[in-house]
Each structure stands twice: as C-alpha cells, then as structure tokens.
C-alpha angles and dihedrals in degrees: 000000000000091000090060091050091050091054091055095052118097117252119268106293087028100227137060111201117231122239098256101174095090098042123106121240090252092052091048091052091050089048091052091050091050090051091049089052091050091048088053091052091050092048091049090051090051091049091049092051091048090051091049091050092048091050091049092047091051092048095049097038112124115239112250 
C-alpha cells in the first residue's frame, strides 16, 4: 500500500525543468498553460485535504 503511494510521489526536488531554449513561443505558451492547470489541480488537492482535516478535527474535538 505504501509502496504504491511512494511510486506516485514526485522525485526529491519534485520537478525537472524542461529545456526551453529550442521551443517556439507557441509551445512555450502552451507549456505555461499546462503548468497553470497542474498548479490548480495541486492547489485543489491541498484545499480538499485541509477541508477533510478541519472536518475531522471538528468531529473529534472534545466538548469544553
């Protein structure tokens, strides 16, 4: 179970920059858009985890 999760994690450092020098302007713009989309997915995943944690914290909070 944990082995599968480890395979899905990015490598240490998490990102290998592309060699951009030979790319056309159009390709660079498409690449930027793809990166923005991926950033949005990552931010949504973070927000979902934060919401799950907040819900769990509220559920398990001891009454005062």
